[in-house]
Structures are given as C-alpha cells and as structure tokens.
Backbone as JSON Lines, residues from 0, in Angstrom:
{"i":0,"aa":"M","n":[-29.96,1.82,-27.81],"ca":[-29.43,1.26,-29.03],"c":[-30.56,1.27,-30.05]}
{"i":1,"aa":"Y","n":[-30.21,1.47,-31.28],"ca":[-31.17,1.4,-32.37],"c":[-30.73,0.29,-33.33]}
{"i":2,"aa":"F","n":[-31.6,-0.05,-34.25],"ca":[-31.31,-1.1,-35.22],"c":[-31.46,-0.57,-36.63]}
{"i":3,"aa":"V","n":[-30.64,-1.09,-37.53],"ca":[-30.67,-0.73,-38.93],"c":[-31.25,-1.92,-39.69]}
{"i":4,"aa":"T","n":[-32.37,-1.69,-40.36],"ca":[-33.03,-2.75,-41.1],"c":[-32.4,-2.87,-42.49]}
{"i":5,"aa":"T","n":[-32.15,-4.11,-42.89],"ca":[-31.52,-4.37,-44.18],"c":[-32.08,-5.67,-44.74]}
{"i":6,"aa":"N","n":[-31.76,-5.98,-45.96],"ca":[-32.13,-7.26,-46.58],"c":[-31.06,-8.28,-46.27]}
{"i":7,"aa":"H","n":[-31.5,-9.5,-45.99],"ca":[-30.57,-10.6,-45.81],"c":[-31.28,-11.88,-46.25]}
{"i":8,"aa":"P","n":[-30.66,-12.69,-47.09],"ca":[-31.31,-13.9,-47.6],"c":[-31.83,-14.79,-46.47]}
{"i":9,"aa":"G","n":[-33.05,-15.27,-46.63],"ca":[-33.63,-16.19,-45.67],"c":[-34.43,-15.52,-44.56]}
{"i":10,"aa":"Y","n":[-34.5,-14.19,-44.57],"ca":[-35.2,-13.47,-43.52],"c":[-36.21,-12.5,-44.13]}
{"i":11,"aa":"V","n":[-37.38,-12.39,-43.48],"ca":[-38.37,-11.4,-43.9],"c":[-38.09,-10.06,-43.22]}
{"i":12,"aa":"L","n":[-37.36,-10.1,-42.12],"ca":[-36.9,-8.9,-41.43],"c":[-35.51,-9.19,-40.88]}
{"i":13,"aa":"F","n":[-34.6,-8.26,-41.08],"ca":[-33.23,-8.43,-40.59],"c":[-32.74,-7.07,-40.11]}
{"i":14,"aa":"C","n":[-32.44,-6.96,-38.83],"ca":[-32.03,-5.7,-38.22],"c":[-30.68,-5.88,-37.53]}
{"i":15,"aa":"M","n":[-29.76,-4.99,-37.84],"ca":[-28.42,-5.05,-37.25],"c":[-28.24,-3.91,-36.25]}
{"i":16,"aa":"T","n":[-27.36,-4.14,-35.28],"ca":[-26.98,-3.07,-34.37],"c":[-26.12,-2.06,-35.13]}
{"i":17,"aa":"P","n":[-25.95,-0.85,-34.61],"ca":[-25.22,0.19,-35.34],"c":[-23.82,-0.22,-35.81]}
{"i":18,"aa":"R","n":[-23.11,-0.99,-35.01],"ca":[-21.75,-1.4,-35.37],"c":[-21.71,-2.83,-35.94]}
{"i":19,"aa":"S","n":[-22.88,-3.36,-36.27],"ca":[-23.0,-4.7,-36.87],"c":[-22.39,-5.79,-36.01]}
{"i":20,"aa":"R","n":[-22.49,-5.65,-34.71],"ca":[-21.98,-6.7,-33.8],"c":[-23.02,-7.79,-33.59]}
{"i":21,"aa":"A","n":[-24.29,-7.41,-33.72],"ca":[-25.38,-8.36,-33.49],"c":[-26.51,-8.03,-34.46]}
{"i":22,"aa":"A","n":[-27.41,-8.99,-34.61],"ca":[-28.57,-8.79,-35.47],"c":[-29.75,-9.58,-34.92]}
{"i":23,"aa":"I","n":[-30.93,-9.14,-35.29],"ca":[-32.16,-9.86,-34.99],"c":[-32.81,-10.17,-36.33]}
{"i":24,"aa":"G","n":[-33.09,-11.44,-36.55],"ca":[-33.7,-11.85,-37.81],"c":[-35.02,-12.54,-37.57]}
{"i":25,"aa":"L","n":[-35.95,-12.35,-38.49],"ca":[-37.25,-13.01,-38.45],"c":[-37.38,-13.84,-39.72]}
{"i":26,"aa":"T","n":[-37.59,-15.14,-39.56],"ca":[-37.72,-16.04,-40.71],"c":[-39.17,-16.11,-41.17]}
{"i":27,"aa":"E","n":[-39.37,-16.59,-42.39],"ca":[-40.72,-16.78,-42.92],"c":[-41.5,-17.77,-42.07]}
{"i":28,"aa":"G","n":[-40.81,-18.69,-41.45],"ca":[-41.45,-19.69,-40.6],"c":[-41.81,-19.19,-39.21]}
{"i":29,"aa":"G","n":[-41.57,-17.91,-38.94],"ca":[-41.95,-17.35,-37.64],"c":[-40.94,-17.56,-36.53]}
{"i":30,"aa":"L","n":[-39.69,-17.76,-36.89],"ca":[-38.65,-17.89,-35.87],"c":[-37.89,-16.57,-35.73]}
{"i":31,"aa":"V","n":[-37.61,-16.21,-34.5],"ca":[-36.78,-15.05,-34.22],"c":[-35.38,-15.58,-33.91]}
{"i":32,"aa":"R","n":[-34.37,-14.94,-34.49],"ca":[-32.99,-15.36,-34.23],"c":[-32.18,-14.16,-33.76]}
{"i":33,"aa":"L","n":[-31.44,-14.37,-32.7],"ca":[-30.44,-13.42,-32.25],"c":[-29.12,-13.92,-32.81]}
{"i":34,"aa":"L","n":[-28.43,-13.08,-33.57],"ca":[-27.24,-13.5,-34.29],"c":[-26.02,-12.65,-33.93]}
{"i":35,"aa":"R","n":[-24.86,-13.24,-34.15],"ca":[-23.61,-12.48,-34.03],"c":[-22.89,-12.52,-35.36]}
{"i":36,"aa":"K","n":[-22.05,-11.53,-35.57],"ca":[-21.29,-11.42,-36.81],"c":[-20.32,-12.59,-36.93]}
{"i":37,"aa":"G","n":[-20.25,-13.17,-38.13],"ca":[-19.32,-14.26,-38.4],"c":[-17.99,-13.73,-38.92]}
{"i":38,"aa":"Q","n":[-17.15,-14.62,-39.36],"ca":[-15.82,-14.27,-39.86],"c":[-15.87,-13.63,-41.25]}
{"i":39,"aa":"E","n":[-16.79,-14.09,-42.08],"ca":[-16.9,-13.6,-43.46],"c":[-17.91,-12.46,-43.55]}
{"i":40,"aa":"L","n":[-17.75,-11.64,-44.57],"ca":[-18.7,-10.56,-44.83],"c":[-20.09,-11.16,-45.04]}
{"i":41,"aa":"R","n":[-21.08,-10.59,-44.41],"ca":[-22.49,-11.03,-44.49],"c":[-22.73,-12.42,-43.89]}
{"i":42,"aa":"E","n":[-21.77,-12.94,-43.13],"ca":[-21.97,-14.21,-42.44],"c":[-22.43,-13.92,-41.01]}
{"i":43,"aa":"W","n":[-23.5,-14.6,-40.59],"ca":[-24.05,-14.44,-39.26],"c":[-24.23,-15.81,-38.62]}
{"i":44,"aa":"Q","n":[-23.97,-15.89,-37.33],"ca":[-24.11,-17.13,-36.58],"c":[-25.21,-16.97,-35.54]}
{"i":45,"aa":"T","n":[-26.08,-17.96,-35.46],"ca":[-27.21,-17.91,-34.53],"c":[-26.74,-18.16,-33.11]}
{"i":46,"aa":"L","n":[-27.1,-17.23,-32.22],"ca":[-26.82,-17.4,-30.8],"c":[-28.01,-18.03,-30.09]}
{"i":47,"aa":"R","n":[-29.22,-17.65,-30.49],"ca":[-30.44,-18.18,-29.88],"c":[-31.55,-18.04,-30.89]}
{"i":48,"aa":"E","n":[-32.49,-18.99,-30.84],"ca":[-33.62,-19.03,-31.77],"c":[-34.87,-19.45,-31.01]}
{"i":49,"aa":"W","n":[-36.02,-18.81,-31.31],"ca":[-37.27,-19.15,-30.65],"c":[-38.43,-18.72,-31.55]}
{"i":50,"aa":"P","n":[-39.62,-19.29,-31.33],"ca":[-40.78,-18.9,-32.13],"c":[-41.32,-17.53,-31.7]}
{"i":51,"aa":"T","n":[-41.88,-16.8,-32.65],"ca":[-42.45,-15.49,-32.34],"c":[-43.59,-15.61,-31.33]}
{"i":52,"aa":"S","n":[-44.23,-16.76,-31.29],"ca":[-45.32,-16.95,-30.33],"c":[-44.82,-16.94,-28.89]}
{"i":53,"aa":"A","n":[-43.55,-17.24,-28.68],"ca":[-42.96,-17.21,-27.34],"c":[-42.53,-15.8,-26.94]}
{"i":54,"aa":"Y","n":[-41.93,-15.06,-27.88],"ca":[-41.44,-13.71,-27.62],"c":[-41.17,-13.06,-28.97]}
{"i":55,"aa":"S","n":[-41.86,-11.96,-29.24],"ca":[-41.77,-11.37,-30.57],"c":[-40.48,-10.58,-30.79]}
{"i":56,"aa":"H","n":[-40.11,-10.47,-32.04],"ca":[-38.95,-9.67,-32.42],"c":[-39.19,-8.2,-32.08]}
{"i":57,"aa":"T","n":[-40.44,-7.76,-32.19],"ca":[-40.78,-6.38,-31.88],"c":[-40.55,-6.08,-30.4]}
{"i":58,"aa":"D","n":[-40.98,-6.99,-29.54],"ca":[-40.76,-6.8,-28.1],"c":[-39.27,-6.76,-27.77]}
{"i":59,"aa":"L","n":[-38.5,-7.62,-28.42],"ca":[-37.06,-7.65,-28.16],"c":[-36.4,-6.34,-28.61]}
{"i":60,"aa":"I","n":[-36.72,-5.88,-29.79],"ca":[-36.13,-4.64,-30.3],"c":[-36.5,-3.47,-29.38]}
{"i":61,"aa":"A","n":[-37.74,-3.42,-28.93],"ca":[-38.17,-2.34,-28.02],"c":[-37.41,-2.41,-26.71]}
{"i":62,"aa":"K","n":[-37.24,-3.61,-26.18],"ca":[-36.52,-3.77,-24.91],"c":[-35.06,-3.33,-25.05]}
{"i":63,"aa":"L","n":[-34.41,-3.72,-26.14],"ca":[-33.0,-3.39,-26.31],"c":[-32.78,-1.92,-26.65]}
{"i":64,"aa":"G","n":[-33.83,-1.21,-26.99],"ca":[-33.71,0.21,-27.29],"c":[-33.25,1.05,-26.11]}
{"i":65,"aa":"S","n":[-33.37,0.51,-24.91],"ca":[-33.0,1.27,-23.72],"c":[-31.56,1.01,-23.25]}
{"i":66,"aa":"I","n":[-30.8,0.21,-23.99],"ca":[-29.42,-0.07,-23.59],"c":[-28.45,0.4,-24.68]}
{"i":67,"aa":"D","n":[-27.18,0.49,-24.31],"ca":[-26.13,0.78,-25.29],"c":[-25.72,-0.5,-25.99]}
{"i":68,"aa":"E","n":[-25.24,-0.39,-27.2],"ca":[-24.76,-1.57,-27.92],"c":[-23.57,-2.18,-27.17]}
{"i":69,"aa":"P","n":[-23.65,-3.46,-26.83],"ca":[-22.53,-4.09,-26.12],"c":[-21.35,-4.37,-27.06]}
{"i":70,"aa":"E","n":[-20.22,-4.63,-26.47],"ca":[-19.03,-4.97,-27.25],"c":[-19.19,-6.32,-27.94]}
{"i":71,"aa":"R","n":[-19.9,-7.23,-27.29],"ca":[-20.08,-8.58,-27.83],"c":[-21.56,-8.9,-27.96]}
{"i":72,"aa":"A","n":[-21.94,-9.53,-29.04],"ca":[-23.33,-9.91,-29.25],"c":[-23.82,-10.84,-28.14]}
{"i":73,"aa":"E","n":[-22.95,-11.67,-27.64],"ca":[-23.31,-12.62,-26.58],"c":[-23.84,-11.92,-25.34]}
{"i":74,"aa":"D","n":[-23.43,-10.67,-25.13],"ca":[-23.89,-9.92,-23.97],"c":[-25.39,-9.62,-24.04]}
{"i":75,"aa":"L","n":[-25.97,-9.69,-25.22],"ca":[-27.41,-9.47,-25.37],"c":[-28.23,-10.64,-24.84]}
{"i":76,"aa":"L","n":[-27.63,-11.8,-24.71],"ca":[-28.35,-12.97,-24.2],"c":[-28.91,-12.71,-22.8]}
{"i":77,"aa":"A","n":[-28.23,-11.9,-22.02],"ca":[-28.68,-11.6,-20.65],"c":[-29.98,-10.8,-20.64]}
{"i":78,"aa":"H","n":[-30.35,-10.21,-21.76],"ca":[-31.57,-9.42,-21.84],"c":[-32.77,-10.2,-22.37]}
{"i":79,"aa":"L","n":[-32.57,-11.47,-22.66],"ca":[-33.67,-12.3,-23.16],"c":[-34.47,-12.9,-22.01]}
{"i":80,"aa":"P","n":[-35.79,-12.98,-22.15],"ca":[-36.61,-13.59,-21.12],"c":[-36.56,-15.11,-21.18]}
{"i":81,"aa":"A","n":[-37.05,-15.75,-20.16],"ca":[-37.04,-17.21,-20.07],"c":[-37.77,-17.87,-21.24]}
{"i":82,"aa":"E","n":[-38.75,-17.19,-21.83],"ca":[-39.52,-17.76,-22.94],"c":[-38.64,-18.1,-24.14]}
{"i":83,"aa":"T","n":[-37.47,-17.52,-24.23],"ca":[-36.6,-17.76,-25.38],"c":[-35.68,-18.97,-25.18]}
{"i":84,"aa":"L","n":[-35.75,-19.58,-24.02],"ca":[-34.87,-20.72,-23.74],"c":[-35.34,-21.99,-24.41]}
{"i":85,"aa":"G","n":[-36.58,-22.03,-24.84],"ca":[-37.1,-23.17,-25.59],"c":[-37.34,-24.32,-24.72]}
C-alpha cells in the first residue's frame, strides 16, 4: 500500500490510503493519529493516537507499505505495535 500526502487543517503531515479509507496524521504537538474516513467530506475520525516518541509515523508508513489497503481502516489497528496502546 502507498500513501498520498495532502494538506489537512491541524496537521503538519497528512497521508491518506489510495482509496481514502484511512489516513495517518502528524500534529504539530508530535502526536501520530491513525484515522478513518468520516461521514462528511474531509471529515476524519481518530482510531488511535500516540506520541511520535513511542512509534514514529515514518515507521508506521514503512510497515504498512508491505500490505494491501484493507476494506476498513479499523483493520490497520492489528498492524500497530504495543507502544501505540498508550
């Protein structure tokens, strides 16, 4: 799977999956968020959030590069390490 980088308010980095089912966002405060698409256009809901010091967005994107985009964003939770549980 690859990610498409785009602008999104409140994020210094925002990357969506090819079919926009999920996204990874990095906040100015150093939080990584795994998000799923909401009901409205450009609406995203946080599935999990953790500090970059626990697990970087770069490591997550690299890890997910070896899988196909899942049907549901929630399916990506199984690929997160224990460090993201907070």
